[in-house]
C-alpha positions, -999 to 999 in steps of 0.1 A, spaced: 0 0 0 14 34 -11 8 57 18 9 95 23 4 116 54 -8 152 49 -9 178 77 -30 210 74 -25 239 98 -53 260 114 -51 287 87 -56 261 60 -90 250 74 -104 282 88 -131 289 62 -154 267 40 -136 280 9 -102 269 23 -116 236 34 -127 230 -2 -92 238 -13 -78 213 13 -102 187 1 -89 191 -35 -53 185 -22 -65 154 -4 -85 141 -34 -55 146 -57 -34 124 -35 -61 97 -36 -63 100 -74 -25 95 -75 -30 61 -58 -21 70 -22 -38 57 8 -41 90 26 -40 100 63 -48 136 70 -38 154 102 -55 186 111 -50 215 135 -77 235 152 -96 259 130 -81 294 127 -59 313 151 -62 336 181 -96 352 181 -113 327 159 -141 309 178 -126 274 177 -89 282 179 -70 266 208 -62 299 225 -99 310 223 -110 278 240 -84 283 267 -97 318 273 -132 304 279 -120 284 309 -94 309 323 -120 337 322 -137 321 352 -107 304 369 -71 313 358 -54 283 375 -72 254 359 -55 220 362 -36 208 332 -56 176 329 -88 196 324 -71 221 301 -60 192 278 -95 180 275 -106 215 265 -77 222 241 -82 189 223 -117 200 213 -103 224 186 -88 196 165 -118 174 170 -141 201 156 -117 208 127 -114 171 119 -151 163 119 -159 194 97 -132 184 72 -147 148 71 -181 164 63 -164 184 35 -149 152 20 -181 132 23 -200 160 4 -175 156 -24 -183 119 -26 -151 106 -8 -154 81 20 -137 95 50 -136 88 88 -124 108 117 -102 96 146 -90 114 177 -53 110 185 -61 82 210 -84 64 186 -55 66 160 -34 47 186 -12 76 197 0 67 232 18 93 253 32 99 287 11 118 313 28 152 310 -4 171 304 1 201 282 34 189 267 31 152 264 56 130 245 46 102 222 57 68 236 43 46 208 17 44 181 -6 14 175 -15 19 139 -39 -11 134 -71 8 134 -58 34 110 -45 7 87 -78 -11 88 -97 20 76 -71 26 49 -76 -10 36 -113 -2 33 -102 27 10 -112 54 35 -95 87 39 -85 88 76 -86 122 92 -68 124 125 -68 151 152 -34 166 155 -18 178 188 -33 151 210 -29 115 222 -39 93 251 -21 78 281 -21 40 288 -47 48 314 -70 65 289 -64 102 298 -64 126 269 -32 146 265 -19 174 242 15 175 227 25 212 232 31 238 205 37 223 171 20 192 182 1 186 149 34 185 131 46 160 156 14 139 151 19 139 114 56 129 116 49 101 142 21 87 121 43 88 90 69 67 109 44 43 124 27 37 90 59 37 70 46 64 47 64 74 16 63 110 27 48 135 51 35 167 35 32 197 59 9 222 44 12 258 56 4 294 45 39 299 30 55 283 -1 82 265 18 113 270 39 130 303 31 167 313 33 156 340 57 125 357 71 110 374 40 97 402 62 133 411 69 151 401 37 132 410 5 155 388 -15 149 357 6 146 326 -16 127 293 -11 149 263 -4 142 234 -27 159 208 -4 175 208 31 187 182 55 170 171 86 198 186 107 196 219 89 158 222 93 161 212 130 185 240 136 165 265 115 134 257 134 151 258 169 167 291 161 135 310 150 121 296 117 85 287 125 75 267 95 78 232 111 84 221 147 118 206 153 104 176 173 85 165 141 117 166 121 136 146 147 109 119 146 108 117 108 146 115 108 145 83 128 132 63 98 143 87 70 107 96 62 109 125 37 91 157 48 78 181 23 68 216 34 42 230 10 17 258 6 -20 251 8 -29 279 -15 -8 270 -46 9 241 -63 45 251 -55 66 220 -50 78 234 -16 108 223 3 120 187 6 135 177 39 157 146 37 191 133 47 224 145 33 232 113 14 199 114 -5 206 150 -14 240 142 -28 226 113 -48 201 136 -64 230 158 -76 212 190 -66 237 204 -41 275 207 -39 281 212 -2 315 228 -5 298 256 -25 271 262 0 284 264 36 253 283 48 217 273 40 197 299 59 197 328 84 173 329 113 167 351 143 152 351 178 144 385 195 136 395 230 166 380 248 185 392 278 222 385 283 232 377 319 268 377 330 281 367 364 318 375 371 332 346 391 369 357 391 368 376 424 343 355 443 355 345 477 337 311 473 344 305 436 344 267 438 311 253 425 297 287 415 287 275 380 268 245 394 250 267 419 239 291 392 226 266 367 210 243 393 191 272 409 178 284 376 168 248 366 149 243 398 130 275 391 121 263 355 141 291 339 154 280 306 189 292 297 206 294 263 238 306 247 260 294 276 296 304 279 316 293 310 352 303 315 374 307 346 365 343 351 328 345 342 296 327 334 275 341 305 241 329 292 208 343 279 172 340 290 140 353 274 132 389 283 100 378 301 118 357 327 149 379 330 136 396 362 130 363 378 165 350 369 181 381 382 162 379 415 173 342 419 209 351 413 208 381 437 192 359 464 223 337 461 246 367 466 256 369 430 258 403 413 246 396 377 252 421 349 221 422 326 218 434 290 182 433 280 169 438 244 192 414 226 186 390 197 203 358 185 211 356 148 220 322 135 238 311 103 228 275 96 243 251 71 254 214 71 281 224 46 301 246 70 318 217 88 354 216 80 352 247 58 376 274 69 367 311 69 330 309 77 333 328 110 356 353 93 329 360 68 303 365 95 325 389 114 334 407 82 297 412 72 286 423 107 316 446 111 309 463 78 274 471 90 287 482 125 269 454 142 286 445 175 288 408 184 281 405 221 286 368 223 291 339 198 291 301 198 291 274 172 284 238 163 290 216 133 260 231 115 253 265 132 271 297 142 252 319 167 258 356 173 242 377 200 235 412 189 214 441 201 178 439 191 180 472 171 207 456 150 189 423 144 173 430 110 205 446 98 225 416 109 202 391 92 203 411 59 241 414 60 246 377 65 221 368 39 239 390 14 274 379 26 266 342 18 247 351 -14 216 332 -3 194 351 -26 211 339 -58 
C-alpha cells in the first residue's frame, strides 16, 4: 500500500472555501493512488471561535489556574471540531472519510499534560480503515495515556502527530501544508531577497526551526529522521513543490547540491533576549559557582541558552519575560549579575560549514561592515550563533544573507 500523510494547519481549514481547497489537495493524492492519512490542527488562530487559545480563554476567564488535565480536555476540542468538519467536506465531495481522535488513532503518550511526549503508536485501526479505502482524518496535537487520559503535545503538536504517524505507518512522505511556499533562506519580512529552499537536510531544518524559523516544529523533524521519512513543506494555496527535507546522502545522490559551494543554508533570528553575566573571578567562594547558578535556575524552571563558561565568568541568555525572575534568583544567592536586555540571537545554519575554513571570518566581516557589535558567539557543526542588540537584528540578518549570497 502506497501511503501518504498530509498535515494541514489551522489557517488552512479556517473557512469553508479553504476547506474545499484542502479537500482538493487530499483528493488529488487519492487519485494518484495514495492511501491518505490527514492530520488537522484547530480551526483558525487567536480570536477565531474554535482556535485553541480561544478555547483556553473560555476556561481561564472564570478560573485562571485550571488543572492541566482539564485544560488538555478542552484544548483537544479544537482539533476534533476541525477534523469532523473536514470529514463532512470530503463526504460532500463523494469521498469516503472517517475521523479519529489521537487516542483512537493509537497515539500513546506519557502523562505530561500540556506537553506530552509520544511513547508509541498502535496503527492497526488506521490501517484497517485505509484497507477499506477510506481517507483517515486524525486530530493533531493530541494523544492518550495508557490509562485513557487525553493529553496534548504542546506547541507544534500537529506537526509531531503527522511525523509520528508517518513513521508508524511507514509512509512514503509526510506533507506539511502551511500558508507559505516552503522554507526560506531568511525571514522574507526582513530580507526581501529571501529565496525558497528546494531541499534541506534534517539537521539543517532542526537548527533553523530551533533558532527561529517557525514553518515546522523541530520535534517533528527529529521523529521523521528516525526512519528517514521525507518531509515536504508545501503551501495550501498554490501548487508550488515546496521544500523537501531529507538526509544528506539522498541530497547528494540527487545531484542538486554541492556542499563545498554552500556552507550556509539559511539565516534565522530570535528576538527579546536578555544576556546575563556573572563575574566569578573575584568571588570568595568561587568553587562550584557555575553549578549553583545553573542548578538554581533549573529548579525555578528558567530555561537558559547561549551558555559560555570560563574561569572568570559565566554568561548565558534568557528570554526577556523571565529575566527579572532569573536576576532575582541570582541576587538571592549573593551573585551580582550584569544584565543586558533587548538582545537578539542571529544564527547562520548550514550542514556544509563543517570543515570549511573562513565561515566565522565571513560572518565577522559582514557584521563589522554594518557596524553590528557581536556581544557573544558560539558554534556547532551546523550553526554559528551571534548575539547582537535587538535594534541591530534586522541589519545583521540582511548582512549575513547577502554575505553568503543566499538570494542567488
